[in-house]
BAMILUM-516623 format. One record per residue: x, y, z of N, C-alpha, C in turn; residue number from 0; residue in one letter. Coordinates in nm, 2 decimals, decimal comma, always signed. Example, Ala and Ser with C-alpha at 12.3 -4.5 7.8 and 13.67 -1.06 7.14 Angstrom:
# BAMILUM-516623
n.xx; n.yy; n.zz; ca.xx; ca.yy; ca.zz; c.xx; c.yy; c.zz; nr; rest
+1,32; -0,57; +0,78; +1,23; -0,45; +0,78; +1,32; -0,33; +0,78; 0; a
+1,28; -0,22; +0,71; +1,37; -0,11; +0,71; +1,29; +0,00; +0,79; 1; s
***
This chain:
# BAMILUM-516623
n.xx; n.yy; n.zz; ca.xx; ca.yy; ca.zz; c.xx; c.yy; c.zz; nr; rest
+11,87; +15,87; +6,35; +11,92; +15,74; +6,39; +11,91; +15,73; +6,55; 0; x
+11,95; +15,84; +6,62; +11,95; +15,84; +6,76; +11,80; +15,83; +6,81; 1; x
+11,71; +15,89; +6,75; +11,57; +15,88; +6,79; +11,52; +15,73; +6,77; 2; x
+11,56; +15,68; +6,66; +11,52; +15,54; +6,63; +11,57; +15,45; +6,74; 3; x
+11,69; +15,47; +6,78; +11,75; +15,38; +6,89; +11,68; +15,41; +7,02; 4; x
+11,65; +15,53; +7,05; +11,59; +15,57; +7,17; +11,45; +15,50; +7,18; 5; x
+11,38; +15,49; +7,07; +11,25; +15,43; +7,07; +11,25; +15,27; +7,05; 6; x
+11,37; +15,22; +7,01; +11,38; +15,08; +6,97; +11,30; +15,06; +6,84; 7; x
+11,30; +15,16; +6,75; +11,21; +15,16; +6,63; +11,29; +15,12; +6,51; 8; x
+11,22; +15,09; +6,40; +11,29; +15,06; +6,28; +11,31; +15,18; +6,19; 9; x
+11,23; +15,28; +6,22; +11,26; +15,41; +6,16; +11,18; +15,52; +6,23; 10; x
+11,23; +15,64; +6,21; +11,16; +15,76; +6,26; +11,17; +15,87; +6,15; 11; x
+11,05; +15,93; +6,12; +11,04; +16,03; +6,01; +10,99; +16,16; +6,07; 12; x
+11,04; +16,27; +6,02; +10,98; +16,40; +6,04; +10,91; +16,43; +5,91; 13; x
+10,78; +16,42; +5,90; +10,70; +16,45; +5,78; +10,65; +16,59; +5,79; 14; x
+10,69; +16,68; +5,70; +10,65; +16,82; +5,69; +10,55; +16,84; +5,58; 15; x
+10,45; +16,92; +5,61; +10,35; +16,95; +5,51; +10,40; +17,05; +5,40; 16; x
+10,39; +17,01; +5,27; +10,43; +17,10; +5,16; +10,30; +17,14; +5,09; 17; x
+10,26; +17,26; +5,12; +10,13; +17,31; +5,07; +10,12; +17,31; +4,91; 18; x
+10,24; +17,35; +4,85; +10,24; +17,36; +4,71; +10,21; +17,23; +4,63; 19; x
+10,24; +17,12; +4,70; +10,21; +16,98; +4,64; +10,11; +16,90; +4,72; 20; x
+10,06; +16,96; +4,83; +9,96; +16,90; +4,92; +10,01; +16,76; +4,96; 21; x
+10,14; +16,76; +5,01; +10,20; +16,63; +5,05; +10,26; +16,64; +5,19; 22; x
+10,28; +16,53; +5,25; +10,37; +16,52; +5,37; +10,50; +16,46; +5,32; 23; x
+10,60; +16,54; +5,33; +10,73; +16,50; +5,28; +10,83; +16,48; +5,39; 24; x
+10,91; +16,37; +5,38; +11,01; +16,34; +5,49; +11,12; +16,44; +5,48; 25; x
+11,14; +16,52; +5,59; +11,25; +16,61; +5,60; +11,37; +16,54; +5,67; 26; x
+11,34; +16,43; +5,73; +11,44; +16,35; +5,79; +11,39; +16,21; +5,82; 27; x
+11,47; +16,11; +5,77; +11,43; +15,97; +5,78; +11,55; +15,89; +5,84; 28; x
+11,53; +15,80; +5,93; +11,63; +15,73; +6,00; +11,72; +15,65; +5,89; 29; x
+11,85; +15,65; +5,92; +11,95; +15,58; +5,84; +11,94; +15,43; +5,88; 30; x
+11,83; +15,36; +5,85; +11,81; +15,22; +5,89; +11,76; +15,15; +5,77; 31; x
+11,76; +15,01; +5,77; +11,71; +14,94; +5,66; +11,57; +14,98; +5,62; 32; x
+11,48; +15,00; +5,72; +11,34; +15,03; +5,69; +11,34; +15,18; +5,63; 33; x
+11,42; +15,26; +5,68; +11,42; +15,40; +5,63; +11,47; +15,40; +5,49; 34; x
+11,57; +15,32; +5,45; +11,62; +15,31; +5,31; +11,51; +15,25; +5,22; 35; x
+11,44; +15,15; +5,27; +11,34; +15,09; +5,19; +11,22; +15,18; +5,17; 36; x
+11,19; +15,26; +5,27; +11,09; +15,36; +5,25; +11,12; +15,46; +5,13; 37; x
+11,24; +15,51; +5,13; +11,28; +15,60; +5,03; +11,28; +15,53; +4,89; 38; x
+11,32; +15,40; +4,89; +11,32; +15,33; +4,76; +11,18; +15,31; +4,71; 39; x
+11,08; +15,29; +4,80; +10,95; +15,27; +4,76; +10,87; +15,40; +4,72; 40; x
+10,94; +15,52; +4,75; +10,88; +15,64; +4,72; +10,78; +15,68; +4,83; 41; x
+10,79; +15,62; +4,95; +10,69; +15,65; +5,05; +10,74; +15,76; +5,15; 42; x
+10,85; +15,83; +5,10; +10,89; +15,95; +5,18; +10,82; +16,07; +5,14; 43; x
+10,72; +16,06; +5,05; +10,63; +16,17; +5,01; +10,49; +16,11; +5,01; 44; x
+10,40; +16,15; +5,09; +10,27; +16,10; +5,10; +10,17; +16,21; +5,06; 45; x
+10,10; +16,18; +4,95; +10,00; +16,28; +4,90; +9,88; +16,28; +5,00; 46; x
+9,85; +16,40; +5,05; +9,74; +16,41; +5,15; +9,61; +16,35; +5,09; 47; x
+9,58; +16,36; +4,97; +9,46; +16,31; +4,91; +9,45; +16,16; +4,91; 48; x
+9,56; +16,09; +4,93; +9,56; +15,94; +4,93; +9,53; +15,89; +5,07; 49; x
+9,52; +15,97; +5,17; +9,48; +15,93; +5,30; +9,60; +15,85; +5,37; 50; x
+9,56; +15,77; +5,47; +9,66; +15,70; +5,55; +9,66; +15,75; +5,69; 51; x
+9,73; +15,68; +5,78; +9,72; +15,72; +5,92; +9,80; +15,85; +5,95; 52; x
+9,91; +15,87; +5,88; +9,99; +15,99; +5,90; +9,90; +16,11; +5,86; 53; x
+9,83; +16,10; +5,75; +9,74; +16,21; +5,70; +9,63; +16,23; +5,80; 54; x
+9,57; +16,12; +5,85; +9,47; +16,13; +5,95; +9,51; +16,22; +6,07; 55; x
+9,63; +16,19; +6,12; +9,69; +16,26; +6,24; +9,71; +16,40; +6,20; 56; x
+9,77; +16,43; +6,08; +9,79; +16,57; +6,04; +9,67; +16,65; +6,03; 57; x
+9,56; +16,59; +5,97; +9,44; +16,66; +5,96; +9,36; +16,68; +6,09; 58; x
+9,37; +16,58; +6,18; +9,29; +16,59; +6,30; +9,36; +16,65; +6,41; 59; x
+9,50; +16,65; +6,41; +9,57; +16,70; +6,52; +9,58; +16,61; +6,64; 60; x
+9,52; +16,49; +6,63; +9,52; +16,39; +6,74; +9,63; +16,29; +6,72; 61; x
+9,69; +16,25; +6,84; +9,80; +16,15; +6,83; +9,74; +16,01; +6,81; 62; x
+9,83; +15,92; +6,76; +9,78; +15,78; +6,74; +9,89; +15,68; +6,78; 63; x
+9,85; +15,58; +6,85; +9,94; +15,47; +6,88; +9,87; +15,34; +6,84; 64; x
+9,94; +15,26; +6,75; +9,88; +15,13; +6,71; +9,99; +15,03; +6,71; 65; x
+9,95; +14,91; +6,75; +10,04; +14,79; +6,74; +10,00; +14,69; +6,63; 66; x
+9,89; +14,72; +6,56; +9,85; +14,64; +6,45; +9,80; +14,73; +6,33; 67; x
+9,90; +14,80; +6,27; +9,86; +14,89; +6,16; +9,81; +14,81; +6,04; 68; x
+9,85; +14,68; +6,04; +9,81; +14,60; +5,92; +9,66; +14,57; +5,93; 69; x
+9,60; +14,59; +6,04; +9,45; +14,56; +6,05; +9,37; +14,69; +6,03; 70; x
+9,43; +14,80; +6,02; +9,36; +14,93; +6,01; +9,34; +14,95; +5,86; 71; x
+9,22; +14,95; +5,81; +9,19; +14,97; +5,67; +9,22; +15,10; +5,62; 72; x
+9,24; +15,20; +5,71; +9,27; +15,33; +5,66; +9,42; +15,35; +5,63; 73; x
+9,50; +15,26; +5,68; +9,65; +15,27; +5,65; +9,68; +15,23; +5,50; 74; x
+9,78; +15,30; +5,45; +9,81; +15,27; +5,31; +9,87; +15,13; +5,30; 75; x
+9,83; +15,06; +5,19; +9,88; +14,92; +5,18; +10,03; +14,91; +5,16; 76; x
+10,08; +15,02; +5,09; +10,23; +15,02; +5,07; +10,30; +15,02; +5,21; 77; x
+10,25; +15,09; +5,30; +10,31; +15,10; +5,44; +10,31; +14,97; +5,51; 78; x
+10,20; +14,89; +5,50; +10,20; +14,77; +5,58; +10,24; +14,65; +5,50; 79; x
+10,22; +14,65; +5,37; +10,25; +14,53; +5,29; +10,40; +14,53; +5,24; 80; x
+10,44; +14,65; +5,18; +10,57; +14,66; +5,12; +10,68; +14,71; +5,23; 81; x
+10,64; +14,80; +5,31; +10,73; +14,85; +5,41; +10,73; +14,76; +5,53; 82; x
+10,62; +14,70; +5,56; +10,62; +14,60; +5,67; +10,59; +14,66; +5,81; 83; x
+10,53; +14,78; +5,81; +10,50; +14,85; +5,94; +10,39; +14,78; +6,01; 84; x
+10,41; +14,75; +6,14; +10,30; +14,69; +6,23; +10,27; +14,78; +6,34; 85; x
+10,37; +14,84; +6,41; +10,35; +14,93; +6,52; +10,39; +15,07; +6,48; 86; x
+10,31; +15,17; +6,52; +10,34; +15,31; +6,49; +10,29; +15,41; +6,60; 87; x
+10,37; +15,51; +6,61; +10,34; +15,63; +6,69; +10,34; +15,74; +6,59; 88; x
+10,22; +15,81; +6,59; +10,21; +15,93; +6,50; +10,16; +16,05; +6,58; 89; x
+10,25; +16,15; +6,58; +10,22; +16,27; +6,67; +10,23; +16,40; +6,58; 90; x
+10,12; +16,48; +6,58; +10,13; +16,60; +6,50; +10,24; +16,70; +6,55; 91; x
+10,30; +16,76; +6,45; +10,40; +16,87; +6,48; +10,33; +17,00; +6,46; 92; x
+10,33; +17,07; +6,57; +10,25; +17,20; +6,57; +10,35; +17,31; +6,61; 93; x
+10,33; +17,43; +6,55; +10,41; +17,55; +6,59; +10,31; +17,67; +6,60; 94; x
+10,38; +17,79; +6,61; +10,30; +17,91; +6,63; +10,21; +17,93; +6,51; 95; x
+10,25; +17,88; +6,39; +10,17; +17,91; +6,27; +10,07; +17,80; +6,24; 96; x
+10,06; +17,70; +6,34; +9,96; +17,59; +6,32; +10,03; +17,46; +6,30; 97; x
+9,96; +17,36; +6,25; +10,01; +17,23; +6,23; +10,11; +17,23; +6,11; 98; x
+10,23; +17,17; +6,14; +10,33; +17,17; +6,04; +10,36; +17,04; +5,97; 99; x
+10,32; +16,93; +6,04; +10,35; +16,80; +5,99; +10,32; +16,69; +6,09; 100; x
+10,40; +16,58; +6,08; +10,38; +16,47; +6,17; +10,51; +16,40; +6,21; 101; x
+10,53; +16,37; +6,33; +10,64; +16,28; +6,37; +10,60; +16,14; +6,37; 102; x
+10,66; +16,06; +6,29; +10,62; +15,92; +6,27; +10,73; +15,82; +6,32; 103; x
+10,69; +15,73; +6,41; +10,78; +15,63; +6,47; +10,72; +15,50; +6,43; 104; x
+10,80; +15,41; +6,37; +10,75; +15,28; +6,32; +10,84; +15,16; +6,35; 105; x
+10,77; +15,05; +6,36; +10,84; +14,92; +6,39; +10,77; +14,81; +6,31; 106; x
+10,85; +14,71; +6,27; +10,80; +14,59; +6,20; +10,74; +14,50; +6,31; 107; x
+10,77; +14,52; +6,43; +10,72; +14,43; +6,54; +10,58; +14,47; +6,58; 108; x
+10,48; +14,38; +6,60; +10,35; +14,42; +6,65; +10,36; +14,46; +6,80; 109; x
+10,27; +14,55; +6,84; +10,26; +14,59; +6,98; +10,39; +14,63; +7,04; 110; x
+10,47; +14,71; +6,96; +10,60; +14,75; +7,00; +10,61; +14,86; +7,10; 111; x
+10,51; +14,96; +7,09; +10,53; +15,08; +7,17; +10,42; +15,09; +7,28; 112; x
+10,46; +15,15; +7,39; +10,37; +15,16; +7,50; +10,34; +15,31; +7,53; 113; x
+10,26; +15,33; +7,64; +10,22; +15,47; +7,67; +10,34; +15,56; +7,70; 114; x
+10,45; +15,50; +7,76; +10,57; +15,58; +7,79; +10,63; +15,63; +7,66; 115; x
+10,64; +15,54; +7,56; +10,69; +15,57; +7,43; +10,61; +15,69; +7,36; 116; x
+10,48; +15,68; +7,38; +10,40; +15,79; +7,33; +10,43; +15,92; +7,40; 117; x
+10,45; +15,92; +7,53; +10,48; +16,04; +7,60; +10,61; +16,10; +7,55; 118; x
+10,71; +16,01; +7,52; +10,84; +16,05; +7,47; +10,82; +16,12; +7,33; 119; x
+10,74; +16,05; +7,25; +10,71; +16,11; +7,12; +10,65; +16,24; +7,12; 120; x
+10,56; +16,26; +7,22; +10,49; +16,39; +7,23; +10,59; +16,50; +7,27; 121; x
+10,69; +16,46; +7,36; +10,79; +16,56; +7,40; +10,88; +16,59; +7,29; 122; x
+10,92; +16,49; +7,21; +11,01; +16,51; +7,09; +10,94; +16,60; +6,99; 123; x
+10,81; +16,57; +6,97; +10,74; +16,65; +6,87; +10,72; +16,80; +6,92; 124; x
+10,70; +16,82; +7,05; +10,70; +16,96; +7,10; +10,83; +17,03; +7,08; 125; x
+10,94; +16,96; +7,10; +11,07; +17,02; +7,08; +11,09; +17,06; +6,93; 126; x
+11,05; +16,96; +6,84; +11,06; +16,99; +6,70; +10,98; +17,10; +6,65; 127; x
+10,86; +17,12; +6,71; +10,77; +17,23; +6,68; +10,84; +17,36; +6,71; 128; x
+10,90; +17,37; +6,83; +10,97; +17,49; +6,87; +11,09; +17,52; +6,77; 129; x
+11,16; +17,41; +6,73; +11,27; +17,43; +6,64; +11,23; +17,48; +6,50; 130; x
+11,11; +17,42; +6,46; +11,06; +17,47; +6,33; +11,02; +17,62; +6,33; 131; x
+10,96; +17,66; +6,45; +10,93; +17,80; +6,46; +11,05; +17,89; +6,46; 132; x
+11,16; +17,84; +6,52; +11,28; +17,92; +6,52; +11,34; +17,93; +6,38; 133; x
+11,34; +17,82; +6,31; +11,39; +17,82; +6,17; +11,31; +17,91; +6,08; 134; x
+11,17; +17,90; +6,10; +11,09; +17,99; +6,02; +11,11; +18,14; +6,04; 135; x
+11,13; +18,17; +6,17; +11,16; +18,31; +6,21; +11,30; +18,35; +6,15; 136; x
+11,40; +18,26; +6,15; +11,53; +18,29; +6,09; +11,52; +18,32; +5,94; 137; x
+11,44; +18,23; +5,88; +11,42; +18,25; +5,73; +11,35; +18,38; +5,70; 138; x
+11,25; +18,41; +5,78; +11,17; +18,54; +5,76; +11,26; +18,66; +5,78; 139; x
+11,35; +18,65; +5,89; +11,44; +18,76; +5,92; +11,54; +18,78; +5,81; 140; x
+11,59; +18,67; +5,76; +11,69; +18,67; +5,65; +11,63; +18,73; +5,52; 141; x
+11,51; +18,68; +5,49; +11,44; +18,73; +5,37; +11,41; +18,88; +5,38; 142; x
+11,37; +18,93; +5,50; +11,34; +19,07; +5,52; +11,47; +19,15; +5,51; 143; x
+11,58; +19,10; +5,56; +11,71; +19,17; +5,55; +11,75; +19,18; +5,40; 144; x
+11,73; +19,07; +5,33; +11,77; +19,07; +5,19; +11,68; +19,17; +5,11; 145; x
+11,55; +19,17; +5,14; +11,46; +19,27; +5,07; +11,50; +19,41; +5,10; 146; x
+11,53; +19,44; +5,23; +11,58; +19,57; +5,26; +11,71; +19,61; +5,19; 147; x
+11,80; +19,51; +5,18; +11,92; +19,54; +5,11; +11,90; +19,57; +4,96; 148; x
+11,81; +19,49; +4,90; +11,78; +19,51; +4,76; +11,72; +19,65; +4,74; 149; x
+11,63; +19,69; +4,83; +11,56; +19,81; +4,82; +11,66; +19,93; +4,83; 150; x
+11,75; +19,91; +4,93; +11,86; +20,02; +4,95; +11,95; +20,03; +4,83; 151; x
+11,98; +19,91; +4,77; +12,07; +19,91; +4,65; +12,00; +19,98; +4,53; 152; x
+11,87; +19,95; +4,52; +11,79; +20,01; +4,41; +11,78; +20,16; +4,43; 153; x
+11,77; +20,21; +4,55; +11,76; +20,35; +4,58; +11,89; +20,42; +4,55; 154; x
+12,01; +20,35; +4,58; +12,14; +20,41; +4,55; +12,16; +20,42; +4,40; 155; x
+12,12; +20,31; +4,33; +12,14; +20,32; +4,19; +12,05; +20,43; +4,12; 156; x
+11,94; +20,45; +4,18; +11,85; +20,56; +4,13; +11,91; +20,69; +4,15; 157; x
+12,00; +20,71; +4,24; +12,06; +20,84; +4,26; +12,15; +20,88; +4,14; 158; x
+12,20; +20,78; +4,07; +12,29; +20,80; +3,96; +12,22; +20,81; +3,82; 159; x
+12,26; +20,90; +3,74; +12,21; +20,90; +3,60; +12,27; +20,78; +3,53; 160; x
+12,21; +20,76; +3,41; +12,26; +20,65; +3,33; +12,41; +20,66; +3,29; 161; x
+12,45; +20,79; +3,26; +12,59; +20,81; +3,23; +12,68; +20,79; +3,35; 162; x
+12,63; +20,83; +3,46; +12,71; +20,81; +3,59; +12,72; +20,66; +3,62; 163; x
+12,62; +20,58; +3,59; +12,63; +20,44; +3,61; +12,74; +20,38; +3,51; 164; x
+12,74; +20,43; +3,39; +12,84; +20,38; +3,29; +12,98; +20,41; +3,34; 165; x
+13,00; +20,53; +3,39; +13,13; +20,57; +3,44; +13,17; +20,49; +3,56; 166; x
+13,07; +20,46; +3,65; +13,10; +20,38; +3,77; +13,15; +20,24; +3,73; 167; x
+13,08; +20,18; +3,63; +13,11; +20,05; +3,58; +13,26; +20,05; +3,52; 168; x
+13,29; +20,15; +3,45; +13,43; +20,16; +3,39; +13,53; +20,18; +3,50; 169; x
+13,50; +20,25; +3,60; +13,59; +20,27; +3,72; +13,62; +20,13; +3,78; 170; x
+13,51; +20,05; +3,79; +13,52; +19,92; +3,85; +13,61; +19,83; +3,76; 171; x
+13,60; +19,86; +3,63; +13,68; +19,78; +3,53; +13,83; +19,81; +3,54; 172; x
+13,86; +19,92; +3,62; +14,00; +19,96; +3,63; +14,05; +20,06; +3,53; 173; x
+13,95; +20,13; +3,46; +13,99; +20,23; +3,36; +14,03; +20,36; +3,42; 174; x
+14,12; +20,43; +3,36; +14,16; +20,57; +3,41; +14,06; +20,66; +3,35; 175; x
+14,06; +20,79; +3,40; +13,97; +20,89; +3,34; +13,99; +20,91; +3,19; 176; x
+14,12; +20,90; +3,15; +14,15; +20,92; +3,01; +14,08; +20,81; +2,93; 177; x
+14,10; +20,68; +2,98; +14,04; +20,57; +2,91; +13,89; +20,57; +2,90; 178; x
+13,83; +20,62; +3,02; +13,68; +20,63; +3,02; +13,64; +20,74; +2,92; 179; x
+13,71; +20,85; +2,92; +13,67; +20,96; +2,83; +13,68; +20,91; +2,68; 180; x
+13,78; +20,83; +2,65; +13,79; +20,78; +2,51; +13,67; +20,68; +2,48; 181; x
+13,64; +20,59; +2,58; +13,54; +20,49; +2,56; +13,40; +20,56; +2,54; 182; x
+13,37; +20,66; +2,62; +13,24; +20,73; +2,62; +13,23; +20,85; +2,53; 183; x
+13,34; +20,88; +2,47; +13,35; +21,00; +2,38; +13,32; +21,13; +2,46; 184; x
+13,39; +21,15; +2,57; +13,38; +21,26; +2,66; +13,52; +21,32; +2,67; 185; x
+13,52; +21,44; +2,73; +13,65; +21,50; +2,77; +13,70; +21,44; +2,90; 186; x
+13,82; +21,44; +2,93; +13,88; +21,38; +3,05; +13,82; +21,46; +3,17; 187; x
+13,81; +21,59; +3,16; +13,76; +21,68; +3,26; +13,61; +21,64; +3,30; 188; x
+13,53; +21,61; +3,19; +13,39; +21,58; +3,22; +13,39; +21,45; +3,30; 189; x
+13,47; +21,35; +3,26; +13,48; +21,22; +3,34; +13,51; +21,25; +3,48; 190; x
+13,61; +21,34; +3,50; +13,66; +21,37; +3,64; +13,54; +21,43; +3,72; 191; x
+13,46; +21,51; +3,66; +13,35; +21,57; +3,72; +13,24; +21,47; +3,76; 192; x
+13,22; +21,37; +3,66; +13,13; +21,26; +3,69; +13,17; +21,18; +3,81; 193; x
+13,30; +21,15; +3,82; +13,35; +21,07; +3,93; +13,33; +21,14; +4,06; 194; x
+13,36; +21,27; +4,06; +13,34; +21,35; +4,18; +13,20; +21,35; +4,23; 195; x
+13,11; +21,37; +4,13; +12,96; +21,38; +4,17; +12,91; +21,24; +4,22; 196; x
+12,96; +21,13; +4,16; +12,92; +21,00; +4,20; +12,97; +20,98; +4,34; 197; x
+13,10; +21,01; +4,37; +13,15; +20,99; +4,51; +13,07; +21,07; +4,61; 198; x
+13,03; +21,19; +4,58; +12,95; +21,27; +4,67; +12,81; +21,21; +4,69; 199; x
+12,75; +21,17; +4,58; +12,61; +21,11; +4,59; +12,61; +20,99; +4,68; 200; x
+12,71; +20,91; +4,67; +12,71; +20,78; +4,74; +12,79; +20,79; +4,87; 201; x
+12,84; +20,90; +4,90; +12,92; +20,92; +5,03; +13,04; +20,83; +5,03; 202; x
+13,11; +20,82; +4,92; +13,23; +20,74; +4,91; +13,35; +20,83; +4,91; 203; x
+13,47; +20,77; +4,94; +13,59; +20,86; +4,95; +13,69; +20,83; +4,84; 204; x
+13,68; +20,72; +4,77; +13,78; +20,68; +4,67; +13,73; +20,61; +4,55; 205; x
+13,81; +20,60; +4,45; +13,77; +20,52; +4,33; +13,77; +20,37; +4,37; 206; x
+13,85; +20,33; +4,46; +13,85; +20,19; +4,50; +13,72; +20,15; +4,57; 207; x
+13,67; +20,24; +4,65; +13,54; +20,22; +4,71; +13,43; +20,22; +4,61; 208; x
+13,44; +20,31; +4,51; +13,34; +20,31; +4,40; +13,34; +20,18; +4,32; 209; x
+13,46; +20,13; +4,30; +13,47; +20,01; +4,22; +13,40; +19,89; +4,30; 210; x
+13,42; +19,88; +4,43; +13,36; +19,78; +4,51; +13,21; +19,80; +4,50; 211; x
+13,16; +19,92; +4,52; +13,02; +19,95; +4,51; +12,96; +19,90; +4,38; 212; x
+13,02; +19,94; +4,27; +12,97; +19,90; +4,14; +12,96; +19,75; +4,12; 213; x
+13,06; +19,68; +4,17; +13,06; +19,53; +4,16; +12,94; +19,48; +4,24; 214; x
+12,93; +19,52; +4,36; +12,82; +19,47; +4,45; +12,69; +19,50; +4,40; 215; x
+12,67; +19,61; +4,32; +12,54; +19,65; +4,27; +12,52; +19,59; +4,13; 216; x
+12,61; +19,51; +4,08; +12,59; +19,44; +3,95; +12,62; +19,53; +3,83; 217; x
+12,68; +19,65; +3,85; +12,71; +19,73; +3,74; +12,83; +19,68; +3,66; 218; x
+12,92; +19,60; +3,72; +13,03; +19,54; +3,66; +13,05; +19,40; +3,71; 219; x
+13,07; +19,31; +3,61; +13,10; +19,17; +3,65; +13,23; +19,13; +3,58; 220; x
+13,32; +19,09; +3,65; +13,45; +19,04; +3,60; +13,43; +18,90; +3,54; 221; x
+13,49; +18,87; +3,43; +13,49; +18,74; +3,37; +13,56; +18,64; +3,46; 222; x
***
């Protein structure tokens, strides 16, 4: 909404490329009548194969400023006839990984935007490209950390035998050694030995820590 006001536009979209569907999808659309109408018409997702000015800019990497989109045969008819767009600024969104999408600024008024508006759109698109790079880096860092965590958890589980995993799950359930022995048909002393070995293998100090470990590794799930 703030960008739309700054441009004096009827809507501003951040269209991001979704490779899995080969579309430019609106990640953010102005809370304006034209923005709502666009969503209602299903124009917040543009199939690259259908063409249009936004697709041209995405593919070419060149900026576009037009005050009479209705006279451009390449523009989608739904954009000019149903949405009513006449003036448009279209700027590619680029990041370290290449072109990511398009910043689209639109107005129902013809010849609405000038060269200064285009410069502003270029600056806004540059800032968004940096932001997208930061978000991508954060996602990759989080995914890497999760993968490392899963790998470490798998390695810890692999240290325990199947029987030891069963004992750990019953400890997490709050069972005493006597109850575990009865459940697994073992002697109480054997269970105590299992618990000691598990604590040593996992570098834990208490049954409480073992219970937390077992829950975190999915060995025990409370109803």
